[in-house]
N, C-alpha and C positions, 0 to 999 in steps of 0.2 A: 241342673239339680244339685243340691248339696249332697255331699257324701254321707255315709252312715255315721250317726253321732252316738255319743254315750247314751242318749235317751233311747235310741233304737236298740242298743245292746241290752239295756235294762228291761225294755218291753219284751224282747224276744226271750230273755231268761225267765221272765215271769210267766209267759205262755208255756214254756217248756216245763217249768215247775208245776204248773196247774194241769198239765196234760192237754192243753188246748192247741189246735192247729192254727187258729186265727182269732182275731178280735174285730168286731164290727161295732162302731160307735156313731151316734148321731148328735150327742150334746156337744156344743162348741168347745167347752173346756176339755173334754175327752178327745175331741178331734185334734186340738192343739197338742195334747199329750202324745198322741199316736203319730202325728204327721208334721208338727211344727207350724201348722197353719190354723189361725183363729177365724172361723167362718163368720160372716156378717149377719145373715138372717136366719140361720138355724136349719136350713134345708139340706145341708151337706151330709155326706156319709164318709167315714174313714174305714178302710179295710186294712188291717195290719196282720200280715201273715208271718208265721214263725220262720218259715224257710224261704219266702219269696219277697216280692216287692211290696212297698207301701203304696196303696192306691187311694186316691181321693175321688169321690163322686160328688160333683159340685154343680150348681147352676152356672150356665155359660157366662153370665155377667160377672162372676167372681174369679174367672180363670186367671186373669193377670195378677190378682192378689195372691192366689194360691200358689203360683209359680215361685214365690219367695219362701215356701216351706220346704220340707224334706221328702215329699212324696215322689217316688220314681215314676208313677203313672197317674195322670189326671184324666178322668172321663167326665165329660160335661153332659148336661141335659138341658133342654129348652125351658125357659121360665115363663113363657107366655106365647099366645098365638091369637091372631085375629080371625082364625077360621074354625077354632074349636076350643072348648073349655075342658080342662082336665084337672083332676085332683092331683095333689102332690105325689101320692103313691103311684098314680097312673103315669105321671111324668118321669119319676125316678126309676121305676122298675126295669124298663128296657136297658138303662145304663147298668143297673145292678146285675142283670142277667149276663152281661158281657164277661163277668168273672166267675160265673157258675162252674165252668169246667175246672178251674183251679181249686175249687173248694168242694168238689164232689165227695160225699161221704165224710166230710170234715167235722171236727168237733169245734164249734164256734162259740166264743164268749160274747155276750151282749148286755146292754144296760136293761135292767128289769125292775129296779127298785126306785124309791123316792130319791130325788136329787135336788141339790141347791145349786142353781146355775146363774152365774153373773150375766148381766144384760150386755149383749153385743150390738144391739141396735134398738131403735124405738119400738119396733114390733118384731117379735121373734117367733119362729115356728118351733114347736116341740113335737116330735113324733109321738111321744107317749106310748100307749099300748099298741098303736098301729104298727110299730116297728116289728113286733113279734110276728104279726100276720104277714107283713111284707117279706120278712126273712124266710118264713115257712114257705111262702109262695115261690120265692126266687131260688131257695136252696132246699128243695123238698127232700133231698137225701141226706142232708146234714143234721147233726145233733146240736141243738141250741142249749147253752149253759149260761145261767145268770152269772155275771162277772163283776158285779158292783164292788165287792170287797177287794178284788184284785186291782181294779182301777183306783180305788181309794188309797191303797198302799202305794201304788206307783206315783200318784199325785203328791204323796206326803214327802217324798225325798226328791229334791230338785237336783239337776245336773249343774256343773259349774256354769255352763252357758245360760241355763234358765235362771240361776241366781244372779248372773250378770244383768239379765233383762229385768228381774225384779229390783235389783239395785238401781238400775236406770229409772224405773218408775218411782222409786223412793227419792232419787235425786231431783227429779222434776217436781215432786211434791214438796221437797225442801225449798225450792225456789218459790213455789206458790205460797208457802207459809211465811217465808221471809218477806215477801211482798205484801201478803195479806195483813200481817201484824202491824205494818206501818200505816195501814188505812183504817184501823179501828178508831172510832171516835165516839165519845159520849153522845147519846141521842140517836145514833143509828139504830135501825131495826135489826133483829136477828137475821132477817132475809138479806138485808144489805151487807151485813158482816159476812154471811156465808158466800154471797156473790163475790165479795172482794177476795176471798181465798180461792175461789174457783178459777178466776180469769186467766191464770198462768198455766193451768193444767194441760191445755191443748196446744201450747206453742212449741211443738216439736215435730220431727219427721214421724211418719207412721200414724197409726190410729191411737190417739191418746186423748183422754178427757177424764171425767170423774164426777163424783158427787161430794158436795160439802154441806155441812149442817152447822148451825149455831143454836145453842140453848143457853140462855142467860138467866141470872138471878135464880129465883125459885124454880124456874123451868129446868135448870141444869140438874136438879135432883132426879128428873125423869129419864136421864140419859142411860140408866141401867137396863131399861126395857129392850125388847128385841129390835127396835128401830129408833132412829133419831127423828125428831119432829121440829123443824124450824118454824117459828111463829112470827107474828108482827110486833112482838114486844120490843120496846125501846131499851137499849142498853144504857144503864145509868152508872154514875160514880159509885164505887164500892161493890159493883156486881162481879160475880164470876161469869165468865163467858167461855163455855166449853165449845170448842171447834173440832168437828170430826170430819175426816176425809177418807173416802174410798176412791182412789184413782187407778187408772190402768194405762199401760203402754203395750199395744199389740197382744193383749190377752193376759198379761201378767199384772196383778193387782196389789194395791197397798191397803193397809188398815192403820190409820194414824189418828191420834187425838192429842190436842194440846188444850189446856185450860188456863185462860188468862184472867188476871185480876185488873179491873178498870180502876186505876188509882192504887195507892199503897194498900197492901194487904194488912188487915188488922190482926190481932194476936190469934184469933180463932183460925183465920185462913192460913196464917203462917204455920200453925201446928198441923193443919191438914196437908199443906204442901210438903212440909218436912217429912211427914209420915208416908205420903205417897211416893216421894222420891227415894226415901230410905228403903221402902218395900221394893221399888223398881231395882235399885242397886243390888239388894239381897237376892232377888230372883235371877238377875242376869249373872251374878256370881255363881249361882247354883247350876247354870246350864253347862252340860258336858255330855259327850256321847256316852250312852249307856245309862244315864240317869233317868229315873222314872219321872214322867211329867208331873205326877202328884207331888214329888219332892220340890220341884220348882214352884208350884202353886203354894205349897206349905211355907216356903221361905218367905214369900211376900205376905201371906195370910197371918203368920205368926208375928211378924213385925208390926203389922197394922193392929193386931190384937194387943201387943205390948204398949202401943201408943193410945189405946183406948177406943179403937175404931173397928172392933171385930165384927159387929153386926152391921156396920155401914158399908162393908165390902160385899156386894150382893150377887156377884157372878163369878164364874171361873176366871182364871188369870189369862187365858188365851186359847188360841186354836190355830190350826194350820192356815197359812196365807200363801198366795202365789198364783195358783190356777183359779183361785176364788178369793173374794174379799172377806165375806162374812159367812162362815159356815161353822157353827159351833160343834158339828160332828166331824169336822175335818181334822184328822190326826196330824200332829200330836195334840191331844186335848189336855190343856193345862187346867186340871180340875182336881178337887180334893180326893176323888176316888178313881182317878184315871190310872190305868195300868200301862198306858202307852210308854214306850221307851224312846228316848231321843237318839237320833242317828245323825251322823255327819251328812249335811245336805238338807236337813229339815229347815224350813222357814216358817216362823210363826210370830204372832204378836204377843206382847207382854203388857197387860193393861191393869195395873193396880188402881184402885179407885176408892173414894169415900163419897157416899151419898147421904145427905142429911135432910130428911123430909121437912119442908117448910123453910129451908135455908138455901140449899144448893148442893152442887156436886163438883168434885175435882177428879178427873181421870187423866192419866198420862199413858198413852199407848204408843210403844215403840215396836218396830219390827226387827227381828234378829234372825241370823242364820247360824246353824250349828257347825262349827269348824272343829278340827281335831284338837285344838287347844281351848275350846269353849265357845262363847257367843261372840259373833260379829254383829255390831249394832248397825243396821241398815238405814236407820233414821237418826243419824247423829247430828241433830240440830235442836236448838231450843230445849235443852235438857237440864236446866237448873231452875230452882224457884225464882231467882232474880230475873231470869229472862221471861218469866210469865207475867211480870208486872208491866202494865201499860200506863205510862205516866201521862197525866192530863193536866 
């Protein structure tokens, strides 16, 4: 097993500050936070004690994968039987009961509110409200305390090792973008363009893959909504082609957008590109420990307004990324009214954009980490207007 890490130290300090004896989590992103292991199908449970070992309770067929994490103790439970049918709670409770003595009369934090959880497999289990009943049954003498805010704060600041893993995810995405841009051709469908950018995301050790989307022409205007929608539209000369990527490596995610112009950009597109990249530079220059997230948002928003695109920037400038890809409530929230303050170790996206109805949209989304001297750009590729032009 790996020795105690910086993450373990931060987690134990947070429990102490909150007056909790332990934390019990079931969401894969929170299990990754507590144990260093990203579960596959969502049936695992992590138990993080303030004074004792980190325990993983996992289905027996995930044991080999889980041994690569930082848990000192792994307890497995059977995932299936040909002689009886059991619900998940019936299968997992005997394993949970094995640690009851350690947490007798303890004050235990648990997940209790709404959550935004990245997909770890094609079909995922979410314990939902059943976890409260399961914990009450297994730890009848314990006091259960909702701990969603504590978990959110812990996920917001990454350790150096976690930033390295996020940096690796960004590096793999950079390879995918470099390859994808060479394959864009006039006449391809948006679906074909998106597939060309995805094909390199899984070519690495570990669990890695992701989602890619393309929205072109007038469709690219719709990219400001809560989800991206790739269609069968054919990309034509003069189009904007917005390519968005959310990829992962072993549970650490990216949030990246590049918008290409198929053929030379006309005067209108040039002005849009210049405004977006100037806003990007202004925002990155404003990043520093102690700065309010709203200040960074304002730096980009004011510059877009100066260029005549105030109403065309329709969303906040960014949100936390790392343990999740897209969660607009993940601190630090780069938003006009956000009171979140930047801290060293925070990782987030910066995505200034212009969306013109009936015409199209340009968004450039980079990921940055806050260092002691300012922003480190984790997605340092294809970052000039000239690189956005696809010659045909």
